[in-house]
N, C-alpha and C positions, 0 to 999 in steps of 0.2 A: 735832354741829351740821350738818355737811354731809349726814348721813343724813336729817335732818329736811327738808332742801331737796328731796330726791329722792322724798319720799313720794307726791307727786301723780303720779309716773310709775312708780316702782318700789316694791314693798312693803317697808316697813321700820318700825321702831318710832320713834315721835316722840321718845323719850328717848335714842335712840342717840347716842353721842358719836363721830362719825366723823372728828374732827380728828386723831386719832392715826393712825399708819401701821404696817403689818405687813410682815413679810419672809417670802418663800417660796422662799429658795434651797434649802431642803430640803422635800420633800413633807410637807404637814401632814395631819392626820387628816381623813377625810371629804372634803367638797367643796373645801377649800382646796388639796388636791393637784391640782386641775384646772389651776392656773396656777402656773408658776414663772418667775422672772426674776432677773437679776443684781442682788444687793444688796451688792456691794462698797462698803465705806465706811460701812455702817450697822451700828450696834451694838445688840444686844438690850437692851431696857429691863428685862428680867426680868419683864415683865408679860404674863401669859396670861389671857385673859378668857373667861368663859362656856364652859367645857369646850373651850378652844382654838379657838373659832370666830373669834377675832381675836387677833393677836399684834402687839405694838407695838415699834417700833425708833426709835432716835435717831441723828441725825447732827449733830455739833457746829456745822457750817457751815450746813447746809440747814435743819434743824428736825426734824420728827417724821414717821414714816411708819407706816401700818398696812394690813394686809390683813384684810378682814372677810368672813366667809361669811354670806350671806343665804340660808337653807335653803329658800326657796320660789321657784318660777319667776316670771319677770316677768309682771306684769299689764298691761304696756304694750300699746298697739295694735300689730298686726303690720306697721305701715307706718313706714318710717324718717323720713319727713317729719313725721308726727304725733308721733312720739317726740321729734324734734328741736325742734319748736315747743313741746311741753309742757315739755321740760327747760329751754329758754331762759326760758320764762315763770316757772316755779317757782323756778329758781335765781336769776334776776334779782330777783324779789320778795323772796326770803329775804335776799340780799345787801343790797338797798336798805333792808330793815328795820333793818339795823345801821348804816346810813350809808355803805355801800360800794356795790359794783356788780358786774355780770357782765363778766368779761374775755372769755370765749369759752365756747361750748357747741356740741357737734356729736355726730353719730353716725358712728363710724368702724368699720373692721374690723381686728382684730389676729389674724394667723394664722388667718383665716377665721371668727373669732368676733366678732359685733357687740358694740360697746362704746359706752357713753356717756362722752364725755370733756368735762370742764368745768374751768374755772378761775374763781374768784371772788375778790373783794377784800372783806375784812371789816374794819369799823372796830372798834378796840379802844381805848376811851377817846379819846385825842387822836391815836392812831397807827393804822396799818393792818397787816394780815397777809394773806397769800395762801393759798388752799387749792385744790389740784388733785385731781381724782378721775378714775379710770378704772373704770367698772363693766362687768365682763365678763358678758354675758347668755347663760346656758345654758338648755337646755330644762327642767332640774329645779332650778336654783338660780342665784344671782348671786354674784359675788365683787367686792367694792368695795375698790380700792386708793386710799388717801387720803394726800396729801402736804400737810403744813402747814408754811408758812415761819415763820421767826422774825419778830417784830414789827419793822416799820420805821417811821421817822418819816414824817409826812404829807408834809413837804417833803423828799424824798430827793434825793441827788445826781443821780439819773436824771431825776426830774421837773423839778428846777431847771434842769439843763443843756438839756433838750429845750425847756422853756418859753422860755428865753433864746434858743435857736437859732431857734425858729419865730417869735419876736417880731422878731428881727433880719432874718429873710428876708421878713417880712411875711405869712407863711402864717397866723399867729395874728391874728385880728381882735378888736377891742375895741369895747365900746359907748361911747356918748357920756355915760353917767352919771358921777357924781362919782368913782366908784371905778374907772372904766374896766374894767368887768367883761369878761373874755374871752368871746367869743361862740361860739367853736368848739373850746374846749379839751376839753370833755367829748364823747366820741365813742363811743356804744354801737355795736358792730359790726353789730347787726341792726335797730336803730331809730335812724336819724340824727336824728330829731326829738327824741330824748330827751336833754335837757340838764340833768341832775340833778347837783348838787354831790356829789362823792364817788364818782360812777360812773366807769366806764372813761374814762381821758383819753389824749390823743395820745401821751404818753411811754410808755404801756404797750403800744404796738404792738410786735409781735415783731421788727420790723426793727431795733429799738434794742438787742436783747439782746446782740449781739456787743460793743457799746460799753460795756456794764455787766455783765460776766460774774459779778460777785459780788452783784448786786442780787437780793433775795428772789424777785421774779417770774421773773427769768431762771433761778434755781436750781430753782424749781418746774417751769417749762417743760422744762428740760433733764432733770430727773428723770423726768417723764412720758415724754419722748422715749426715754430709756434703757430704760424698762420696755417701751415698744412695740417697740424694736429687739431686746431680748434675751428677750422672753417666749416660753415654750414651753407648749403646751397638751397635756394628757393625752389619750391616745387613747380614754380612757373617757368623755370629755366630749362631749356632743352640743350644738352651738350652738343658741341660740334662733333660730327662723326669722323673718326680717322681710322685707318687700317693699322693695326699693331704690327 
């Protein structure tokens, strides 16, 4: 699902299911060996896909993780801002098509390698789940690490607590309609005018993660952060060159 979101920026198959996650604590065959990171706490699902170009792992608390090899170089423009804008547009559209929204999307560097980093919220029937990706861009290939959270209720403890707090402080504004609709609860990071139900809301700001350490969004963010901290890049790997 996440792979389909990135197709407008990075080459991939529309039918790729990238919600799974892979583990690279040991060098994998081919390009997967370009990236290794600490996978403590993740258990192998026993699933190896397409000649080991993706391996799936599970964590009982967090959800699912996979590392997938995309054996073609990026077709992205060599400009970080163009990549950033394209990623935000395509990932937002994909998330909104499910009734969810874009939490964050950026282009960063990990150990000298340009990476696309995204988090989205996807609607699953009446509930939500979060998906985070790190796409390492190399001159000859790409490696996509995907983290999928467990499903959480639409009205989680986090959203309820933050909603009540901001209502009490007066930071949350309400309309004069019969339902007193909140006017500034939905807050897209990159387009403040976007007030779409189901999109990123104020409770999903990273500053609340410490108050809700077991929340699915917090767990996805902390997993991506751990990958960034512990990643090591093979000396054989040549980073994709982009203009900062």
